[in-house]
TIMARLO-968132 format. One record per residue: residue number from 1; residue in three letters; x, y, z of N, C-alpha, C in turn. Coordinates in Angstrom, 1 decimal. Example, Ala and Ser with C-alpha at 12.3 -4.5 7.8 and 13.67 -1.06 7.14 Angstrom:
<rs>
R/pos/code/nX/nY/nZ/caX/caY/caZ/cX/cY/cZ
R/1/Ala/13.2/-5.7/7.8/12.3/-4.5/7.8/13.2/-3.3/7.8
R/2/Ser/12.8/-2.2/7.1/13.7/-1.1/7.1/12.9/0.0/7.9
</rs>
This chain:
<rs>
R/pos/code/nX/nY/nZ/caX/caY/caZ/cX/cY/cZ
R/1/Unk/0.8/-1.2/0.0/0.0/0.0/0.0/0.8/1.3/0.0
R/2/Unk/2.1/1.2/0.5/2.9/2.3/0.4/3.2/2.8/-1.0
R/3/Unk/3.1/1.8/-1.9/3.3/2.1/-3.3/2.2/3.2/-3.8
R/4/Unk/1.0/3.1/-3.2/0.0/4.1/-3.5/0.5/5.5/-3.3
R/5/Unk/1.1/5.7/-2.1/1.6/7.0/-1.8/2.7/7.5/-2.7
R/6/Unk/3.7/6.6/-3.0/4.8/6.9/-3.9/4.3/7.2/-5.3
R/7/Unk/3.2/6.5/-5.7/2.6/6.8/-7.0/2.0/8.2/-7.0
R/8/Unk/1.4/8.6/-5.8/0.9/9.9/-5.7/1.9/11.0/-5.8
R/9/Unk/3.1/10.7/-5.2/4.2/11.7/-5.3/4.7/11.9/-6.7
R/10/Unk/4.7/10.8/-7.5/5.4/10.9/-8.8/4.4/11.1/-9.9
R/11/Unk/3.1/10.9/-9.7/2.1/10.9/-10.8/2.2/12.1/-11.7
R/12/Unk/2.0/13.3/-11.2/1.8/14.4/-12.1/3.0/15.1/-12.5
R/13/Unk/4.2/14.6/-12.0/5.4/15.1/-12.6/5.6/14.7/-14.0
R/14/Unk/4.8/13.6/-14.4/4.9/13.1/-15.7/3.8/13.4/-16.6
R/15/Unk/2.8/14.1/-16.2/1.5/14.3/-16.9/1.6/15.4/-18.0
R/16/Unk/2.1/16.5/-17.6/2.1/17.6/-18.6/3.5/18.3/-18.6
R/17/Unk/4.1/18.1/-19.8/5.4/18.7/-19.9/5.5/20.2/-19.8
R/18/Unk/4.4/20.8/-20.1/4.3/22.3/-20.0/4.0/22.8/-18.6
R/19/Unk/3.8/21.9/-17.7/3.3/22.4/-16.3/4.3/23.3/-15.7
R/20/Unk/5.6/23.0/-15.7/6.5/23.9/-15.0/6.5/25.3/-15.7
R/21/Unk/6.4/25.3/-17.1/6.4/26.5/-17.8/5.2/27.3/-17.4
R/22/Unk/4.0/26.7/-17.3/2.8/27.4/-17.0/3.0/28.0/-15.6
R/23/Unk/3.6/27.3/-14.7/3.8/27.8/-13.4/4.7/29.1/-13.4
R/24/Unk/5.8/29.1/-14.2/6.6/30.2/-14.3/5.9/31.4/-14.9
R/25/Unk/5.0/31.2/-15.8/4.2/32.3/-16.4/3.2/32.9/-15.4
R/26/Unk/2.5/32.0/-14.7/1.4/32.5/-13.9/1.7/32.6/-12.4
R/27/Unk/2.8/32.0/-12.0/3.2/32.0/-10.6/2.1/31.4/-9.7
R/28/Unk/2.0/31.8/-8.5/1.0/31.2/-7.6/0.0/32.4/-7.2
R/29/Unk/-0.3/33.2/-8.1/-1.1/34.4/-7.8/-2.6/34.1/-7.6
R/30/Unk/-2.8/33.3/-6.6/-4.2/33.0/-6.3/-5.0/34.1/-5.8
R/31/Unk/-4.3/35.2/-5.4/-4.9/36.4/-5.0/-5.8/37.0/-6.1
R/32/Unk/-5.6/36.7/-7.3/-6.3/37.2/-8.5/-7.5/36.2/-8.7
R/33/Unk/-7.6/35.1/-8.0/-8.7/34.2/-8.3/-9.6/34.2/-7.1
R/34/Unk/-10.9/34.1/-7.4/-11.9/34.1/-6.3/-11.8/32.7/-5.6
R/35/Unk/-11.6/32.7/-4.3/-11.4/31.4/-3.6/-12.7/30.6/-3.6
R/36/Unk/-12.6/29.3/-3.9/-13.7/28.5/-3.9/-14.2/28.1/-2.5
R/37/Unk/-15.4/27.6/-2.4/-16.0/27.2/-1.2/-15.2/26.0/-0.6
R/38/Unk/-15.0/26.0/0.7/-14.3/24.9/1.3/-15.1/24.4/2.5
R/39/Unk/-15.6/23.2/2.4/-16.5/22.7/3.4/-15.9/21.4/4.0
R/40/Unk/-15.8/21.3/5.3/-15.4/20.0/6.0/-16.6/19.4/6.7
R/41/Unk/-16.8/18.1/6.4/-17.9/17.4/7.0/-17.2/16.2/7.8
R/42/Unk/-17.7/16.0/9.0/-17.3/14.9/9.8/-18.4/13.9/10.0
R/43/Unk/-18.2/12.7/9.6/-19.2/11.7/9.7/-18.7/10.4/10.2
R/44/Unk/-19.6/9.5/10.6/-19.3/8.2/11.0/-20.0/7.2/10.2
R/45/Unk/-19.4/6.2/9.7/-20.0/5.1/8.9/-20.8/4.2/9.9
R/46/Unk/-21.9/3.6/9.3/-22.7/2.7/10.1/-21.9/1.4/10.4
R/47/Unk/-21.1/1.0/9.5/-20.2/-0.2/9.7/-18.9/0.2/10.3
R/48/Unk/-18.6/-0.4/11.4/-17.3/0.0/12.1/-16.2/-0.9/11.5
R/49/Unk/-14.9/-0.3/11.7/-13.8/-1.1/11.2/-13.7/-2.5/11.7
R/50/Unk/-14.2/-2.7/12.9/-14.1/-4.1/13.5/-15.0/-5.1/12.7
R/51/Unk/-15.9/-4.5/11.9/-16.8/-5.4/11.1/-16.3/-5.6/9.7
R/52/Unk/-15.2/-4.9/9.3/-14.7/-5.0/8.0/-14.2/-6.4/7.7
R/53/Unk/-14.4/-6.9/6.5/-13.8/-8.2/6.1/-12.3/-8.0/6.0
R/54/Unk/-11.6/-9.1/6.0/-10.1/-9.0/6.0/-9.6/-9.0/4.6
R/55/Unk/-10.4/-9.4/3.6/-9.9/-9.5/2.2/-11.0/-9.3/1.2
R/56/Unk/-10.7/-9.0/0.0/-11.6/-8.9/-1.1/-11.0/-9.6/-2.3
R/57/Unk/-11.8/-10.4/-3.0/-11.3/-11.1/-4.2/-12.2/-10.7/-5.4
R/58/Unk/-11.6/-10.2/-6.4/-12.3/-9.7/-7.6/-13.1/-10.9/-8.2
R/59/Unk/-14.3/-10.6/-8.7/-15.1/-11.6/-9.4/-14.9/-11.5/-10.9
R/60/Unk/-13.9/-12.2/-11.3/-13.4/-12.1/-12.7/-14.5/-12.5/-13.6
R/61/Unk/-14.7/-11.7/-14.7/-15.7/-12.1/-15.7/-17.1/-11.7/-15.4
R/62/Unk/-17.4/-11.1/-14.2/-18.7/-10.8/-13.9/-19.3/-9.7/-14.7
R/63/Unk/-18.5/-8.7/-15.1/-19.0/-7.5/-15.8/-18.5/-7.5/-17.2
R/64/Unk/-19.3/-6.8/-18.0/-18.9/-6.6/-19.5/-17.5/-6.0/-19.6
R/65/Unk/-16.8/-6.5/-20.5/-15.4/-6.0/-20.7/-15.2/-5.6/-22.2
R/66/Unk/-14.6/-4.5/-22.5/-14.4/-4.0/-23.8/-13.0/-3.4/-23.9
R/67/Unk/-12.6/-3.0/-25.1/-11.3/-2.4/-25.2/-11.3/-1.4/-26.4
R/68/Unk/-10.3/-0.6/-26.4/-10.1/0.3/-27.5/-8.6/0.6/-27.7
R/69/Unk/-8.2/1.1/-28.8/-6.8/1.4/-29.1/-6.4/2.8/-28.7
R/70/Unk/-5.3/2.9/-28.0/-4.8/4.2/-27.5/-3.3/4.2/-27.6
R/71/Unk/-2.8/5.1/-28.4/-1.3/5.2/-28.6/-0.7/3.9/-28.9
R/72/Unk/-1.3/3.1/-29.8/-0.8/1.9/-30.2/-1.0/0.7/-29.3
R/73/Unk/-1.7/0.9/-28.1/-1.9/-0.1/-27.1/-3.4/-0.4/-27.0
R/74/Unk/-3.7/-1.7/-26.8/-5.1/-2.0/-26.5/-5.4/-1.7/-25.0
R/75/Unk/-6.4/-0.9/-24.7/-6.7/-0.6/-23.3/-8.1/-1.2/-23.0
R/76/Unk/-8.1/-1.8/-21.9/-9.3/-2.5/-21.4/-10.2/-1.6/-20.5
R/77/Unk/-11.5/-1.8/-20.5/-12.3/-1.2/-19.5/-13.5/-2.1/-19.3
R/78/Unk/-14.1/-1.9/-18.1/-15.2/-2.7/-17.7/-16.5/-1.8/-17.6
R/79/Unk/-17.6/-2.4/-17.8/-18.8/-1.6/-17.9/-20.0/-2.3/-17.3
R/80/Unk/-20.9/-1.4/-16.6/-22.1/-1.9/-16.0/-23.2/-0.9/-16.2
R/81/Unk/-24.4/-1.3/-16.6/-25.5/-0.4/-16.8/-26.5/-0.6/-15.7
R/82/Unk/-26.6/0.5/-14.9/-27.6/0.4/-13.8/-29.0/0.7/-14.3
R/83/Unk/-29.1/1.3/-15.5/-30.4/1.6/-16.1/-30.2/1.8/-17.6
R/84/Unk/-31.3/2.1/-18.3/-31.3/2.2/-19.7/-31.7/3.6/-20.2
R/85/Unk/-32.0/4.5/-19.3/-32.5/5.8/-19.8/-31.4/6.5/-20.5
R/86/Unk/-31.7/7.3/-21.6/-30.7/8.0/-22.4/-30.0/9.1/-21.6
R/87/Unk/-30.7/9.7/-20.6/-30.1/10.8/-19.9/-29.5/10.3/-18.5
R/88/Unk/-29.1/9.1/-18.5/-28.5/8.6/-17.2/-27.1/9.2/-17.1
R/89/Unk/-26.6/9.3/-15.8/-25.3/9.8/-15.6/-24.2/8.7/-15.9
R/90/Unk/-23.0/9.2/-16.2/-21.9/8.3/-16.4/-20.9/8.5/-15.3
R/91/Unk/-20.5/7.4/-14.6/-19.5/7.5/-13.5/-18.3/6.7/-14.0
R/92/Unk/-17.2/7.4/-14.1/-15.9/6.7/-14.5/-15.2/6.4/-13.2
R/93/Unk/-14.8/5.2/-13.0/-14.2/4.7/-11.8/-12.8/4.2/-12.0
R/94/Unk/-12.0/4.5/-10.9/-10.5/4.2/-11.0/-10.2/3.3/-9.8
R/95/Unk/-9.7/2.2/-10.1/-9.3/1.2/-9.0/-8.1/1.5/-8.3
R/96/Unk/-7.9/0.8/-7.2/-6.6/0.9/-6.4/-5.5/0.0/-7.0
R/97/Unk/-4.3/0.1/-6.5/-3.2/-0.7/-7.0/-3.5/-2.2/-6.8
R/98/Unk/-2.9/-3.0/-7.7/-3.0/-4.4/-7.7/-4.4/-4.9/-8.0
R/99/Unk/-5.3/-4.0/-8.5/-6.7/-4.4/-8.8/-6.9/-4.1/-10.3
R/100/Unk/-8.1/-4.4/-10.8/-8.6/-4.0/-12.1/-9.9/-3.2/-12.0
R/101/Unk/-10.4/-2.6/-13.1/-11.6/-1.9/-13.0/-12.8/-2.7/-12.5
R/102/Unk/-12.7/-4.0/-12.7/-13.8/-4.9/-12.3/-14.1/-4.7/-10.8
R/103/Unk/-13.1/-4.5/-10.0/-13.2/-4.4/-8.5/-14.1/-3.2/-8.1
R/104/Unk/-13.8/-2.1/-8.7/-14.5/-0.9/-8.3/-15.9/-0.9/-8.9
R/105/Unk/-16.1/-1.5/-10.1/-17.5/-1.6/-10.6/-18.3/-2.5/-9.7
R/106/Unk/-17.7/-3.6/-9.2/-18.3/-4.5/-8.2/-18.9/-3.7/-7.0
R/107/Unk/-18.0/-2.8/-6.5/-18.4/-2.0/-5.4/-19.5/-1.0/-5.7
R/108/Unk/-19.6/-0.6/-6.9/-20.6/0.5/-7.3/-21.9/0.0/-7.9
R/109/Unk/-22.0/-1.3/-8.2/-23.2/-1.7/-8.9/-24.5/-1.5/-8.2
R/110/Unk/-24.5/-1.6/-6.8/-25.8/-1.4/-6.1/-26.2/0.1/-6.2
R/111/Unk/-25.2/1.0/-6.1/-25.5/2.4/-6.3/-26.0/2.7/-7.7
R/112/Unk/-25.5/2.0/-8.7/-25.9/2.2/-10.1/-27.3/1.7/-10.3
R/113/Unk/-27.7/0.6/-9.6/-29.1/0.1/-9.7/-30.1/1.1/-9.2
R/114/Unk/-29.7/1.8/-8.1/-30.6/2.8/-7.5/-30.8/4.0/-8.3
R/115/Unk/-29.7/4.4/-9.0/-29.7/5.7/-9.7/-29.8/5.6/-11.2
R/116/Unk/-29.6/4.3/-11.8/-29.7/4.1/-13.2/-28.4/4.5/-13.9
R/117/Unk/-27.3/4.7/-13.1/-26.1/5.2/-13.7/-25.4/4.2/-14.6
R/118/Unk/-24.7/4.7/-15.6/-23.8/3.9/-16.4/-22.4/3.9/-15.8
R/119/Unk/-21.8/2.8/-15.5/-20.5/2.7/-14.8/-19.4/2.2/-15.9
R/120/Unk/-18.3/2.9/-15.9/-17.2/2.5/-16.7/-15.9/2.6/-15.9
R/121/Unk/-15.1/1.5/-15.9/-13.9/1.4/-15.1/-12.8/0.9/-15.9
R/122/Unk/-11.8/1.8/-16.4/-10.7/1.4/-17.1/-9.7/0.6/-16.2
R/123/Unk/-8.8/-0.2/-16.9/-7.7/-0.8/-16.2/-6.5/0.1/-16.3
R/124/Unk/-5.7/0.3/-15.3/-4.4/1.0/-15.4/-3.5/0.2/-16.3
R/125/Unk/-2.5/0.9/-16.9/-1.6/0.2/-17.7/-0.8/-0.8/-17.0
R/126/Unk/-0.4/-0.5/-15.7/0.4/-1.4/-14.9/-0.5/-1.8/-13.7
R/127/Unk/-0.4/-3.0/-13.3/-1.1/-3.5/-12.1/-0.6/-2.8/-10.8
R/128/Unk/0.6/-2.2/-10.9/1.1/-1.5/-9.7/0.4/-0.2/-9.3
R/129/Unk/-0.4/0.3/-10.3/-1.2/1.5/-10.0/-1.2/2.4/-11.2
R/130/Unk/-1.8/3.6/-11.0/-1.9/4.6/-12.1/-0.7/5.4/-12.3
R/131/Unk/-0.3/5.6/-13.6/0.9/6.3/-13.9/0.6/7.3/-15.0
R/132/Unk/0.8/8.6/-14.8/0.4/9.5/-15.8/1.2/9.5/-17.1
R/133/Unk/2.3/8.8/-17.1/3.1/8.7/-18.3/2.4/7.6/-19.2
R/134/Unk/1.9/6.6/-18.6/1.3/5.5/-19.4/-0.2/5.6/-19.4
R/135/Unk/-0.7/6.4/-18.4/-2.2/6.6/-18.3/-2.5/8.1/-18.3
R/136/Unk/-2.2/8.8/-19.4/-2.3/10.3/-19.4/-3.8/10.7/-19.4
R/137/Unk/-4.0/12.0/-19.1/-5.3/12.5/-19.0/-6.1/12.3/-20.3
R/138/Unk/-5.5/12.4/-21.4/-6.2/12.2/-22.7/-6.7/10.8/-22.9
R/139/Unk/-6.1/9.8/-22.2/-6.7/8.5/-22.2/-8.1/8.4/-21.7
R/140/Unk/-8.4/9.2/-20.6/-9.7/9.1/-20.0/-10.7/9.9/-20.9
R/141/Unk/-10.2/11.0/-21.5/-11.1/11.8/-22.4/-11.4/10.9/-23.6
R/142/Unk/-10.5/10.2/-24.1/-10.7/9.3/-25.2/-11.7/8.2/-24.8
R/143/Unk/-11.6/7.6/-23.6/-12.5/6.6/-23.1/-13.9/7.1/-23.1
R/144/Unk/-14.1/8.3/-22.6/-15.5/8.8/-22.5/-16.0/9.0/-23.9
R/145/Unk/-15.2/9.4/-24.9/-15.7/9.5/-26.3/-16.1/8.1/-26.8
R/146/Unk/-15.2/7.1/-26.6/-15.5/5.8/-27.1/-16.8/5.2/-26.5
R/147/Unk/-17.0/5.4/-25.2/-18.2/4.8/-24.6/-19.4/5.6/-25.1
R/148/Unk/-19.3/6.8/-25.4/-20.4/7.6/-25.9/-20.9/7.2/-27.3
R/149/Unk/-20.0/6.5/-28.0/-20.4/6.0/-29.4/-21.3/4.8/-29.3
R/150/Unk/-21.3/4.1/-28.2/-22.1/2.9/-28.1/-23.1/2.9/-27.0
R/151/Unk/-23.0/3.8/-26.1/-23.9/3.9/-24.9/-24.4/5.4/-24.7
R/152/Unk/-25.6/5.6/-24.5/-26.1/6.9/-24.3/-26.0/7.3/-22.8
R/153/Unk/-25.7/8.6/-22.6/-25.6/9.1/-21.2/-25.7/10.6/-21.3
R/154/Unk/-26.0/11.3/-20.2/-26.1/12.7/-20.2/-24.7/13.3/-20.1
R/155/Unk/-24.2/14.0/-21.1/-22.9/14.6/-21.1/-22.7/15.7/-20.1
R/156/Unk/-23.8/16.1/-19.5/-23.7/17.1/-18.4/-23.7/16.5/-17.0
R/157/Unk/-23.6/15.1/-17.0/-23.6/14.4/-15.7/-22.6/13.3/-15.8
R/158/Unk/-21.4/13.7/-16.2/-20.2/12.7/-16.2/-19.4/13.0/-15.0
R/159/Unk/-19.1/12.0/-14.2/-18.4/12.1/-12.9/-17.2/11.1/-12.8
R/160/Unk/-16.3/11.5/-11.9/-15.1/10.6/-11.7/-15.1/10.2/-10.2
R/161/Unk/-14.8/8.9/-10.0/-14.5/8.5/-8.6/-13.3/7.6/-8.6
R/162/Unk/-12.4/7.7/-7.6/-11.2/6.9/-7.5/-11.0/6.5/-6.1
R/163/Unk/-10.3/5.3/-6.0/-9.9/4.8/-4.6/-8.4/4.6/-4.6
R/164/Unk/-7.8/5.1/-3.5/-6.4/4.9/-3.3/-5.5/5.4/-4.4
R/165/Unk/-4.8/4.6/-5.1/-4.0/5.1/-6.2/-4.9/5.7/-7.3
R/166/Unk/-6.1/5.2/-7.4/-7.1/5.8/-8.3/-7.6/7.1/-7.8
R/167/Unk/-7.6/7.3/-6.5/-8.0/8.6/-6.0/-7.0/9.7/-6.3
R/168/Unk/-5.7/9.4/-6.1/-4.6/10.3/-6.5/-4.7/10.7/-7.9
R/169/Unk/-4.9/9.7/-8.8/-5.0/9.9/-10.2/-6.2/10.8/-10.6
R/170/Unk/-7.4/10.4/-10.0/-8.6/11.2/-10.3/-8.5/12.6/-9.8
R/171/Unk/-7.8/12.8/-8.6/-7.6/14.1/-8.1/-6.8/15.0/-9.0
R/172/Unk/-5.8/14.5/-9.6/-5.0/15.2/-10.6/-5.8/15.5/-11.9
R/173/Unk/-6.6/14.5/-12.3/-7.4/14.7/-13.5/-8.3/15.9/-13.3
R/174/Unk/-8.7/16.2/-12.1/-9.7/17.3/-11.9/-9.1/18.7/-12.2
R/175/Unk/-7.8/18.8/-12.4/-7.3/20.1/-12.7/-7.2/20.4/-14.1
R/176/Unk/-7.4/19.4/-15.0/-7.2/19.7/-16.4/-8.2/20.7/-17.0
R/177/Unk/-7.7/21.4/-18.0/-8.5/22.4/-18.7/-9.6/21.7/-19.6
R/178/Unk/-10.8/22.3/-19.7/-11.8/21.8/-20.6/-12.1/20.3/-20.3
R/179/Unk/-12.2/19.9/-19.0/-12.5/18.6/-18.6/-13.9/18.1/-19.1
R/180/Unk/-14.0/16.9/-19.6/-15.3/16.4/-20.0/-16.2/15.9/-18.9
R/181/Unk/-15.9/16.2/-17.7/-16.6/15.7/-16.5/-17.0/16.8/-15.6
R/182/Unk/-18.0/16.6/-14.7/-18.5/17.7/-14.0/-18.1/17.8/-12.5
R/183/Unk/-17.7/16.7/-12.0/-17.3/16.6/-10.5/-16.4/15.4/-10.3
R/184/Unk/-15.6/15.5/-9.3/-14.7/14.4/-8.9/-14.8/14.1/-7.4
R/185/Unk/-15.0/12.8/-7.1/-14.9/12.4/-5.7/-13.9/11.3/-5.5
R/186/Unk/-13.1/11.4/-4.5/-12.1/10.4/-4.3/-12.1/9.9/-2.8
R/187/Unk/-11.7/8.6/-2.7/-11.6/8.0/-1.4/-10.2/7.4/-1.1
R/188/Unk/-9.7/7.7/0.1/-8.5/7.2/0.6/-7.3/7.5/-0.3
R/189/Unk/-7.2/8.8/-0.7/-6.1/9.3/-1.5/-6.4/10.7/-1.9
R/190/Unk/-5.3/11.5/-2.3/-5.4/12.8/-2.7/-4.1/13.3/-3.3
R/191/Unk/-4.2/14.3/-4.2/-2.9/14.8/-4.7/-2.2/15.5/-3.6
R/192/Unk/-0.9/15.5/-3.7/-0.1/16.1/-2.6/0.0/17.6/-3.0
R/193/Unk/-0.3/18.5/-2.0/-0.3/19.9/-2.2/1.0/20.4/-2.7
R/194/Unk/2.1/19.8/-2.3/3.4/20.3/-2.8/3.6/20.1/-4.3
R/195/Unk/3.0/19.1/-4.8/3.1/18.9/-6.3/2.1/19.8/-7.0
R/196/Unk/1.0/20.0/-6.4/0.0/20.9/-7.0/0.5/22.3/-7.3
R/197/Unk/1.5/22.8/-6.5/2.1/24.1/-6.6/2.7/24.3/-8.0
R/198/Unk/3.2/23.2/-8.5/3.9/23.3/-9.8/2.9/23.5/-11.0
R/199/Unk/1.6/23.3/-10.7/0.6/23.4/-11.8/-0.4/24.5/-11.4
R/200/Unk/-0.1/25.4/-10.5/-1.1/26.4/-10.1/-1.6/27.2/-11.2
R/201/Unk/-0.8/27.5/-12.3/-1.2/28.3/-13.4/-2.2/27.6/-14.3
R/202/Unk/-2.3/26.3/-14.2/-3.2/25.6/-15.2/-4.3/24.8/-14.5
R/203/Unk/-4.5/25.1/-13.2/-5.6/24.4/-12.5/-6.9/24.9/-12.9
R/204/Unk/-7.8/24.0/-13.4/-9.2/24.4/-13.8/-10.1/24.4/-12.6
R/205/Unk/-10.6/25.6/-12.3/-11.5/25.8/-11.1/-12.9/25.3/-11.3
R/206/Unk/-13.3/24.9/-12.5/-14.7/24.6/-12.8/-15.2/23.3/-12.2
R/207/Unk/-14.3/22.4/-12.0/-14.7/21.0/-11.5/-14.6/20.9/-10.0
R/208/Unk/-15.7/20.8/-9.3/-15.6/20.7/-7.8/-15.0/19.3/-7.4
R/209/Unk/-14.4/19.2/-6.3/-13.7/18.0/-5.8/-14.2/17.7/-4.4
R/210/Unk/-14.3/16.4/-4.2/-14.6/15.9/-2.8/-13.5/14.9/-2.4
R/211/Unk/-12.9/15.1/-1.2/-12.0/14.1/-0.7/-12.7/13.4/0.5
R/212/Unk/-12.8/12.1/0.4/-13.3/11.2/1.5/-12.2/10.5/2.1
R/213/Unk/-12.0/10.6/3.4/-10.8/10.0/4.1/-11.1/9.6/5.5
R/214/Unk/-10.7/8.4/5.8/-10.8/7.9/7.2/-9.8/8.5/8.1
R/215/Unk/-10.2/8.8/9.3/-9.3/9.4/10.2/-8.2/8.5/10.7
R/216/Unk/-8.4/7.2/10.5/-7.4/6.2/10.8/-6.8/5.5/9.6
R/217/Unk/-6.8/6.2/8.5/-6.1/5.8/7.3/-4.6/5.8/7.6
R/218/Unk/-3.9/4.6/7.4/-2.5/4.5/7.7/-1.6/5.0/6.6
R/219/Unk/-2.1/5.3/5.4/-1.3/5.7/4.3/-1.5/7.2/4.0
R/220/Unk/-2.7/7.7/4.0/-3.0/9.1/3.7/-3.6/9.7/5.0
R/221/Unk/-3.0/10.8/5.4/-3.5/11.4/6.7/-4.3/12.7/6.5
R/222/Unk/-5.1/13.0/7.5/-6.0/14.1/7.4/-5.4/15.5/7.3
R/223/Unk/-4.2/15.6/7.9/-3.5/16.9/7.7/-3.1/17.2/6.3
R/224/Unk/-2.5/16.3/5.6/-2.2/16.5/4.2/-3.4/16.6/3.3
R/225/Unk/-4.5/15.8/3.7/-5.7/15.9/2.9/-6.3/17.4/3.0
R/226/Unk/-6.2/17.9/4.2/-6.7/19.3/4.5/-5.9/20.3/3.7
R/227/Unk/-4.5/20.1/3.6/-3.7/21.0/2.8/-4.0/20.9/1.4
R/228/Unk/-4.2/19.7/0.8/-4.6/19.6/-0.6/-5.9/20.2/-0.9
R/229/Unk/-6.9/20.0/0.0/-8.2/20.6/-0.1/-8.2/22.1/-0.1
R/230/Unk/-7.4/22.7/0.8/-7.2/24.1/0.9/-6.6/24.7/-0.3
R/231/Unk/-5.6/24.0/-0.9/-4.9/24.4/-2.1/-5.9/24.5/-3.2
R/232/Unk/-6.7/23.5/-3.4/-7.7/23.5/-4.5/-8.7/24.7/-4.3
R/233/Unk/-9.1/24.9/-3.0/-10.0/26.0/-2.7/-9.4/27.3/-3.1
R/234/Unk/-8.1/27.5/-2.7/-7.4/28.8/-3.0/-7.3/29.0/-4.5
R/235/Unk/-7.3/27.9/-5.3/-7.2/28.0/-6.7/-8.5/28.2/-7.4
R/236/Unk/-9.6/28.3/-6.5/-10.9/28.7/-7.0/-11.9/27.5/-7.1
R/237/Unk/-11.4/26.3/-6.8/-12.3/25.2/-6.8/-13.2/25.1/-5.5
R/238/Unk/-14.4/24.6/-5.7/-15.3/24.2/-4.6/-14.8/22.9/-4.1
R/239/Unk/-14.6/22.7/-2.8/-14.0/21.5/-2.2/-14.8/21.1/-1.0
R/240/Unk/-15.0/19.8/-1.0/-15.7/19.2/0.2/-14.8/18.1/0.8
R/241/Unk/-14.3/18.3/2.0/-13.5/17.3/2.7/-14.4/16.5/3.7
R/242/Unk/-14.5/15.2/3.5/-15.4/14.4/4.3/-14.4/13.5/5.2
R/243/Unk/-14.4/13.7/6.5/-13.6/12.9/7.4/-14.5/11.9/8.1
R/244/Unk/-14.1/10.6/7.9/-14.9/9.5/8.4/-14.3/9.0/9.7
R/245/Unk/-14.9/9.3/10.8/-14.3/9.0/12.1/-14.1/7.5/12.3
R/246/Unk/-12.8/7.2/12.6/-12.4/5.8/12.8/-12.2/4.9/11.6
R/247/Unk/-12.6/5.4/10.5/-12.5/4.7/9.2/-11.0/4.5/8.8
R/248/Unk/-10.7/3.4/8.2/-9.3/3.1/7.7/-9.2/3.3/6.2
R/249/Unk/-8.1/2.7/5.7/-7.9/2.8/4.2/-8.8/1.8/3.5
R/250/Unk/-9.3/0.8/4.2/-10.1/-0.3/3.5/-11.4/0.2/2.9
R/251/Unk/-11.6/-0.1/1.7/-12.8/0.4/0.9/-13.9/-0.7/0.8
R/252/Unk/-13.5/-1.9/0.7/-14.4/-2.9/0.1/-15.5/-3.4/1.0
R/253/Unk/-15.4/-3.1/2.3/-16.5/-3.4/3.2/-17.5/-2.3/3.3
R/254/Unk/-17.1/-1.1/3.6/-18.1/0.0/3.7/-18.4/0.8/2.4
R/255/Unk/-18.1/0.1/1.2/-18.1/0.8/-0.1/-19.5/1.4/-0.3
R/256/Unk/-20.6/0.7/0.0/-21.9/1.2/-0.3/-22.2/2.6/0.4
R/257/Unk/-21.7/2.7/1.6/-21.9/4.0/2.3/-21.0/5.1/1.7
R/258/Unk/-19.8/4.7/1.4/-18.9/5.7/0.8/-19.3/6.1/-0.6
R/259/Unk/-19.8/5.2/-1.4/-20.3/5.5/-2.7/-21.5/6.4/-2.7
R/260/Unk/-22.4/6.3/-1.7/-23.5/7.1/-1.6/-23.1/8.6/-1.3
R/261/Unk/-22.1/8.7/-0.4/-21.6/10.0/-0.1/-21.1/10.7/-1.4
R/262/Unk/-20.3/9.9/-2.2/-19.8/10.4/-3.4/-20.9/10.8/-4.4
R/263/Unk/-21.9/9.9/-4.6/-22.9/10.1/-5.5/-23.8/11.3/-5.1
R/264/Unk/-24.1/11.5/-3.9/-24.8/12.7/-3.4/-24.1/14.0/-3.8
R/265/Unk/-22.7/13.9/-3.7/-21.9/15.1/-4.1/-22.0/15.3/-5.5
R/266/Unk/-22.0/14.3/-6.3/-22.1/14.4/-7.8/-23.4/15.1/-8.1
R/267/Unk/-24.5/14.6/-7.6/-25.8/15.2/-7.9/-25.9/16.6/-7.5
R/268/Unk/-25.4/17.0/-6.3/-25.4/18.3/-5.8/-24.6/19.3/-6.7
R/269/Unk/-23.6/18.8/-7.3/-22.7/19.6/-8.1/-23.4/20.1/-9.4
R/270/Unk/-24.4/19.4/-9.9/-25.1/19.8/-11.1/-26.5/20.4/-10.9
R/271/Unk/-26.8/20.6/-9.7/-28.2/21.2/-9.4/-28.1/22.7/-9.7
</rs>
């Protein structure tokens, strides 16, 4: 699991070659930007950590799987349809390290059944986790376009959710200009504020972000999560930091509760 944190430190140093240039041009003049709303919520999950299962095994082959070509490579993604309405939301999901997209779709299917959402979960290039050199932002933009050619969804209700390594990745995706999604929620991970400083001139303030973190997470801590959230807010983003009392890094037992928190945030962001 420590790999998740190291991935978070290295991720965005590889994503945009022009990032440092943009920083030199714009500096960190957030004084010229209207600060976004910053809200901290403290909650407790109904399921206590003592009730968490000790392991989770992916159910291989349970969900539809497809692929598309990107930069000469075949890229896989998993798909689940919670409903068939044309104006359903699309939720793009990012798995943790050593997992595939099937794992996070498995966790989200009950929420999709309730809301009719279309779920799409790509696989990272490497099983060790998400890497912006091999999994660049344009990969996800391309994925959304590919899915849109075969499945209908409301393009004004496209959202991102990530867990752990996928949370760090989704958090950095939220800063891209002209993003094709409307809100980002992440669990058990966040971009490091120190790295975000390098890209202050190109942070897109339009996409609101939610950080969901357990107070007993042994990899990502609340102090650094707060710093990252404040940094986004100072850059103009609306940010919601949800601290789950006593919750750990483990996602697979309390996923239903966590996903509902995320989905409520998504819906509120487009009202």
